[in-house]
C-alpha positions as CSV (number, residue, x, y, z in Angstrom):
1,M,80.0,98.6,52.4
2,L,81.6,101.0,49.8
3,R,81.5,103.8,52.6
4,L,83.2,101.4,55.0
5,R,85.9,100.4,52.4
6,Y,86.5,104.1,51.7
7,L,87.1,104.7,55.4
8,L,89.4,101.9,55.8
9,T,91.7,103.0,53.3
10,L,92.6,106.0,55.4
11,L,94.6,103.7,57.6
12,L,97.4,103.8,55.4
13,S,97.7,107.5,54.8
14,L,96.8,109.1,58.2
15,P,99.0,109.9,61.4
16,L,98.7,107.4,64.2
17,F,97.6,109.9,66.9
18,A,95.0,112.2,65.2
19,Q,92.7,114.1,67.2
20,T,89.7,112.3,66.0
21,I,89.5,108.4,65.8
22,V,86.6,106.2,64.8
23,I,86.5,102.6,65.7
24,L,83.9,101.2,63.2
25,N,81.6,98.3,63.3
26,V,82.8,96.9,66.7
27,N,80.9,94.9,69.4
28,V,81.0,97.4,72.4
29,L,80.9,96.2,76.1
30,T,80.0,99.6,77.7
31,M,80.0,98.3,81.2
32,T,76.8,100.1,81.7
33,S,75.3,96.7,81.8
34,P,76.4,93.2,80.8
35,K,74.8,93.4,77.3
36,L,76.9,93.9,74.3
37,A,75.9,96.6,71.9
38,T,76.7,95.1,68.3
39,K,78.1,96.9,65.1
40,Q,78.9,100.0,67.0
41,N,80.8,103.1,65.8
42,V,82.8,104.7,68.7
43,I,84.2,108.3,67.9
44,V,87.1,109.8,70.1
45,R,88.0,113.2,69.9
46,D,90.8,115.2,71.9
47,G,91.2,112.2,74.3
48,K,87.4,111.8,75.0
49,I,84.6,109.5,74.0
50,E,82.4,111.6,71.8
51,S,79.6,109.1,70.7
52,V,78.9,105.5,70.6
53,S,76.2,104.7,68.0
54,D,75.2,102.3,65.1
55,K,75.0,105.4,63.0
56,L,78.1,107.2,61.5
57,A,78.1,111.0,60.8
58,K,80.5,112.5,58.5
59,M,84.1,112.5,59.8
60,P,86.2,115.6,60.0
61,E,89.3,115.4,57.6
62,G,92.0,113.6,59.0
63,T,90.2,111.1,61.1
64,V,91.9,108.0,61.8
65,V,89.7,105.0,61.1
66,I,90.0,101.4,62.8
67,D,88.2,98.5,61.5
68,G,86.6,96.8,64.5
69,S,84.6,94.1,62.7
70,G,84.3,91.0,64.5
71,K,86.0,92.4,67.6
72,Y,85.1,93.6,71.1
73,L,85.7,96.8,72.6
74,I,85.9,97.2,76.4
75,P,87.0,100.0,78.9
76,G,90.8,100.1,79.8
77,L,91.8,98.0,82.7
78,A,93.4,98.8,86.0
79,E,96.2,97.8,88.1
80,M,95.1,98.9,91.6
81,H,98.1,97.9,93.6
82,G,101.1,98.4,91.1
83,H,104.4,100.0,91.5
84,I,106.2,102.4,89.6
85,P,110.3,102.2,89.7
86,P,112.0,105.2,91.6
87,P,113.2,108.0,89.6
88,N,116.8,106.8,90.2
89,A,116.1,103.3,88.4
90,P,118.3,102.2,85.6
91,P,117.7,104.1,82.5
92,G,114.6,102.9,80.5
93,V,113.3,100.8,83.3
94,I,110.3,103.1,84.3
95,N,109.5,103.4,80.5
96,D,109.5,99.6,80.0
97,V,107.4,98.9,83.1
98,L,104.8,101.5,82.0
99,F,104.8,100.0,78.4
100,L,104.2,96.5,79.8
101,Y,101.2,97.7,81.7
102,L,99.8,99.3,78.5
103,A,100.7,96.3,76.4
104,N,98.4,94.2,78.3
105,G,95.3,96.7,78.4
106,I,96.0,98.4,81.6
107,T,95.3,102.2,81.2
108,T,95.2,103.1,84.9
109,V,97.8,102.3,87.7
110,R,97.4,103.0,91.3
111,G,101.0,103.1,92.6
112,M,101.1,101.9,96.0
113,L,104.7,102.6,96.8
114,G,105.9,106.3,96.2
115,H,109.1,107.5,95.8
116,P,110.1,111.4,96.0
117,G,110.2,112.6,92.4
118,Q,107.3,110.4,91.2
119,L,104.7,113.1,91.1
120,E,106.4,114.7,88.2
121,L,106.1,111.5,86.6
122,R,102.5,111.2,87.2
123,D,101.7,114.7,85.8
124,R,103.8,114.0,82.6
125,A,101.8,111.1,82.0
126,K,98.5,113.0,82.3
127,K,99.5,115.6,79.8
128,G,100.6,112.8,77.4
129,E,104.2,113.4,77.3
130,L,105.0,109.9,78.3
131,V,103.7,106.4,76.6
132,S,102.1,105.5,80.2
133,P,98.9,104.5,81.6
134,N,97.0,107.3,83.9
135,L,98.6,107.2,87.2
136,Y,97.3,107.9,90.6
137,L,100.2,107.6,93.4
138,A,100.5,106.8,97.0
139,G,103.4,108.6,98.7
140,P,106.2,107.0,100.7
141,A,104.9,104.1,103.0
142,F,103.8,104.8,106.5
143,S,105.5,101.6,108.2
144,G,107.4,100.7,111.6
145,V,110.5,101.7,109.9
146,A,109.4,105.1,108.4
147,I,107.3,106.3,111.7
148,N,108.7,106.6,115.0
149,S,106.0,108.4,116.6
150,P,102.1,109.4,116.4
151,D,103.2,113.0,116.0
152,E,105.6,111.9,113.2
153,A,102.9,110.1,111.4
154,A,100.3,112.9,111.8
155,E,103.0,115.4,110.5
156,K,103.9,112.9,107.5
157,V,100.1,112.9,106.3
158,R,100.0,116.7,106.4
159,A,103.2,116.8,104.3
160,Q,102.1,114.3,101.8
161,K,99.0,116.2,101.5
162,A,100.7,119.4,100.8
163,E,103.0,117.6,98.2
164,G,99.9,116.3,96.2
165,W,99.9,112.7,96.7
166,D,96.7,110.9,95.7
167,L,96.6,108.5,98.9
168,L,98.5,107.3,101.8
169,K,99.9,103.8,101.8
170,V,99.8,101.8,105.1
171,H,102.4,99.2,105.7
172,E,103.5,96.8,108.4
173,G,105.0,97.7,111.7
174,L,102.8,100.6,112.8
175,T,101.7,100.6,116.5
176,V,98.0,101.3,117.3
177,D,98.9,104.7,118.4
178,E,100.9,105.4,115.3
179,Y,98.1,103.9,113.0
180,D,95.3,106.0,114.8
181,A,97.5,109.2,114.6
182,T,97.6,108.4,110.7
183,A,93.9,107.7,110.2
184,N,92.9,110.7,112.2
185,A,95.3,112.9,110.4
186,A,94.0,111.7,107.0
187,R,90.6,112.3,108.1
188,N,91.3,115.7,109.0
189,E,93.3,116.4,105.8
190,G,90.7,114.6,103.6
191,M,93.4,112.0,102.5
192,R,92.3,108.5,101.7
193,F,94.4,105.7,103.0
194,G,94.7,101.9,102.4
195,G,97.2,99.0,101.9
196,H,98.1,96.6,104.8
197,V,96.7,96.0,108.1
198,P,99.7,96.3,110.7
199,D,99.7,93.4,113.1
200,D,99.1,95.3,116.2
201,V,96.1,97.0,114.8
202,G,94.2,94.0,113.5
203,L,91.3,94.0,111.0
204,L,88.3,95.4,113.0
205,R,90.2,98.5,114.1
206,A,91.4,99.2,110.7
207,I,87.8,99.0,109.3
208,K,86.6,101.0,112.3
209,M,89.3,103.9,111.7
210,G,88.2,104.2,108.2
211,Q,90.9,102.4,106.1
212,E,89.5,102.4,102.4
213,T,91.4,99.6,100.6
214,F,92.4,96.2,101.9
215,D,95.1,95.2,99.6
216,H,96.1,91.5,99.4
217,I,92.9,90.9,101.4
218,D,95.0,91.7,104.2
219,G,93.8,91.0,107.8
220,Y,91.1,88.8,107.0
221,I,93.3,85.5,107.4
222,E,94.6,86.7,110.6
223,H,91.0,87.7,111.7
224,L,89.5,84.4,110.9
225,D,92.5,82.3,111.9
226,G,92.6,81.0,108.5
227,A,96.2,79.5,108.4
228,K,95.2,76.7,111.0
229,G,92.1,75.1,108.9
230,P,88.8,76.1,107.5
231,V,87.4,79.3,108.5
232,D,84.5,79.6,110.8
233,P,81.4,80.5,108.4
234,K,79.5,82.4,111.1
235,K,82.4,84.6,111.7
236,L,83.3,85.0,107.9
237,D,79.7,86.0,107.6
238,E,79.9,88.6,110.2
239,I,83.3,90.2,108.9
240,V,81.7,90.4,105.3
241,K,78.7,92.2,106.4
242,L,80.8,94.6,108.5
243,S,83.0,95.1,105.3
244,K,80.0,95.8,103.3
245,K,78.4,98.2,105.8
246,A,81.8,99.9,106.0
247,G,82.2,100.5,102.5
248,V,85.6,98.9,102.2
249,W,87.4,98.0,99.0
250,I,89.3,94.7,98.4
251,V,92.3,94.4,96.0
252,P,93.1,90.6,96.1
253,T,96.4,90.2,94.3
254,S,95.8,86.3,94.7
255,A,98.3,85.3,92.1
256,L,101.1,86.7,94.0
257,W,100.0,85.2,97.4
258,E,100.3,81.8,95.5
259,V,103.8,82.8,94.8
260,L,104.8,84.0,98.3
261,F,103.0,81.0,100.0
262,C,104.7,78.6,97.4
263,T,101.6,76.8,96.4
264,T,102.4,77.6,92.4
265,P,105.3,75.1,91.9
266,L,108.6,76.9,91.1
267,E,108.9,75.1,87.8
268,T,105.5,76.5,86.6
269,L,106.7,80.0,87.9
270,K,109.9,79.7,86.0
271,S,108.1,78.7,82.7
272,Y,106.2,81.8,82.4
273,P,107.0,83.2,78.9
274,E,106.7,86.8,80.3
275,L,109.8,86.4,82.2
276,K,111.7,87.4,79.1
277,Y,110.9,91.0,79.7
278,V,113.1,90.9,83.0
279,P,116.7,90.4,83.8
280,A,117.7,87.1,84.3
281,G,119.5,87.8,87.4
282,S,116.1,88.8,88.9
283,V,114.5,85.5,88.1
284,E,117.3,83.5,89.5
285,N,116.9,85.8,92.8
286,W,113.3,85.0,92.8
287,A,113.9,81.3,92.7
288,K,116.3,81.6,95.7
289,M,113.7,83.5,97.5
290,Y,111.0,81.1,96.8
291,I,113.3,78.1,98.1
292,D,114.1,80.0,101.2
293,R,110.3,80.8,101.9
294,Q,109.2,77.2,101.1
295,A,111.8,75.9,103.7
296,K,110.4,78.2,106.2
297,T,106.8,78.1,105.8
298,P,104.8,75.0,107.2
299,R,103.0,73.5,104.1
300,E,99.7,72.8,105.9
301,D,99.4,76.7,106.9
302,A,100.3,77.5,103.4
303,K,97.7,75.4,102.0
304,N,95.1,76.5,104.6
305,T,96.0,80.2,104.0
306,I,95.6,80.0,100.1
307,A,92.3,78.0,100.1
308,N,90.8,80.2,102.7
309,R,91.7,83.4,100.6
310,V,89.8,81.9,98.0
311,R,86.8,81.3,100.4
312,I,87.1,84.7,101.8
313,L,87.2,86.6,98.3
314,R,84.0,84.5,97.2
315,A,82.3,85.4,100.4
316,L,83.1,89.0,100.2
317,H,82.1,89.3,96.5
318,K,79.0,87.5,97.2
319,G,78.2,89.6,100.2
320,G,78.6,92.8,97.9
321,V,81.9,94.1,99.0
322,R,83.5,95.9,96.4
323,I,86.4,94.3,94.4
324,L,89.4,96.2,92.8
325,M,91.4,94.5,90.0
326,G,95.1,94.3,91.4
327,T,98.3,92.2,91.4
328,D,101.2,93.9,93.1
329,A,103.4,94.2,90.1
330,P,106.2,94.3,89.5
331,Q,107.1,91.6,92.1
332,Q,108.3,88.1,92.2
333,F,107.3,86.1,89.1
334,S,104.6,88.9,88.7
335,I,105.3,90.8,85.8
336,P,103.7,94.2,85.0
337,G,100.6,93.8,83.0
338,F,101.0,89.9,82.4
339,S,100.2,89.3,85.9
340,L,96.7,90.7,85.5
341,H,95.9,88.2,83.1
342,R,96.8,85.5,85.5
343,E,94.9,87.2,88.3
344,L,91.7,87.2,86.1
345,L,91.7,83.3,86.1
346,L,91.7,83.3,89.9
347,M,89.1,85.8,90.4
348,R,87.0,83.4,88.1
349,D,88.0,80.4,90.3
350,A,86.6,82.3,93.3
351,G,83.1,82.5,91.6
352,M,83.1,85.8,89.9
353,T,81.5,85.9,86.5
354,P,83.4,87.4,83.6
355,Y,81.4,90.7,83.9
356,D,82.0,90.7,87.6
357,I,85.7,90.4,86.9
358,L,85.5,93.5,84.2
359,V,83.5,95.4,86.8
360,S,86.5,95.3,89.1
361,G,88.9,96.7,86.9
362,T,86.6,99.1,84.9
363,V,83.4,100.3,86.6
364,N,84.6,100.2,90.3
365,V,88.0,102.0,89.4
366,G,86.1,104.7,87.9
367,K,83.9,104.9,90.9
368,Y,86.9,104.8,93.1
369,F,88.6,107.7,91.3
370,A,85.5,109.7,90.6
371,K,86.7,112.8,92.2
372,Q,89.6,113.0,89.8
373,D,88.5,111.9,86.4
374,S,85.6,110.3,84.6
375,F,86.4,106.9,83.2
376,G,85.6,103.1,83.4
377,T,82.7,102.8,81.1
378,I,82.2,103.6,77.2
379,E,79.9,106.5,77.2
380,P,80.0,109.9,76.0
381,G,82.2,112.1,78.0
382,K,84.4,109.6,79.3
383,R,88.2,109.5,79.1
384,A,89.0,107.4,76.3
385,D,90.8,104.5,77.8
386,L,89.8,101.4,75.7
387,V,91.0,97.9,74.9
388,L,90.2,96.2,71.4
389,L,89.9,92.4,71.9
390,D,89.7,89.5,69.2
391,A,87.4,87.4,71.3
392,N,84.2,88.1,73.5
393,P,85.3,88.5,77.2
394,L,82.0,87.6,78.6
395,A,82.3,84.1,76.9
396,D,85.7,83.6,78.5
397,I,87.5,85.9,80.7
398,A,90.8,84.6,79.4
399,N,89.9,86.7,76.0
400,V,90.9,89.8,77.8
401,A,94.3,88.8,76.9
402,K,93.7,88.5,73.1
403,I,94.4,92.2,72.6
404,Q,94.4,94.0,69.3
405,G,94.9,97.4,70.4
406,V,95.0,99.8,73.3
407,M,93.8,103.2,73.5
408,V,94.9,105.8,76.6
409,R,93.7,109.3,76.8
410,G,92.6,109.0,73.0
411,K,96.0,107.7,71.9
412,W,95.8,104.6,69.9
413,M,98.4,101.6,69.7
414,S,97.8,98.9,67.4
415,R,99.0,95.4,68.0
416,A,101.8,95.9,65.5
417,D,102.9,98.9,67.9
418,L,102.5,96.8,71.2
419,D,104.5,93.9,69.7
420,A,107.3,96.3,68.4
421,G,107.6,97.9,72.1
422,L,107.4,94.2,73.7
423,E,110.3,92.9,71.3
424,K,112.4,96.1,72.1
425,I,112.2,95.1,75.9
426,A,112.8,91.7,75.2
427,A,115.9,92.2,73.3
428,K,117.5,94.0,76.3
429,Y,117.4,90.5,78.1
430,K,117.7,88.0,75.5
431,R,119.1,84.8,76.9
């Protein structure tokens, strides 16, 4: 006890971003199993996890000590369908979006709408020059607007490979020939691709051609005719088995789809406290778009679609198809980071346990990016992306929102640091 008290006094005198940090006496969910390791000491050095143990060796001079007593440590979470503002966004907007992710425990973002100039941002984040999650970026989208021929699609694949993008983003509007040319060129260039399923292509062909992620569960409602009533259980079982066999990944973005199909009441959306982190004009525009969509979308079709998306996600998860945590933020009423905590509750409603949900944002993300880096569990040698919680996330997935601190690449941000950053953003839009 005396040694613990002595170490804790260092908090008042040591710099925030020392090379070595120890989190003392914390309950650790390593994500190598659903079992909590209690009263552990986690040592981080030079951006990597050095050790996880109930013992504590002598620490080097200058070590930062964080008291984890009564708290819970999990790996950093991921936003696997996020967006980063373009380089020409208003001053400060990019930094605000990146901070909002971090303040909510998101230490990895897969950007799914690339803009010229963003690769520099990704590299600066990796070097620690920005307060930012780790970024993996898709290039500018392959859509019916951007692509006008199969040859143009193949050339764009080669160009994005040469430029250094992490993956290709497929959007709506591609013809079958353009889509096939994209997929074939991606295979030849060793580029992964994912996103939407163009209407002309359809789910079965997209799976056959090697599309890797199906964001928004795109293509499944259409394949199962889920807007018109309950899906056929036999057909659902068949597509789940095919998805599993093909090794696809699903990024649900369920919370946003409830907004887009107007099944979450507008007044509920307008009451979200996190709206204070965006301009009032944006909220007003989102409300107008909601009202317009609601008038154009048949109510029964919308209800059927959302109900069947829950059934499909439940079946995919139960069938062993890999799920990746994601929300499509920033987006209408979908504020970076905060949207993730709403998404977790809908994943729970689809039958996923708290541990299953955490796997989708940690272990699975680490597997998805295994060729680029090593992270997603709390083990020696892994990238030190960590979230310190006030309560046990296995008892209630909502406890993931009770954040006491976030570490990204070994750099620690306390609750006070996070609150100060959030207050600064909110002050811009005070109303």
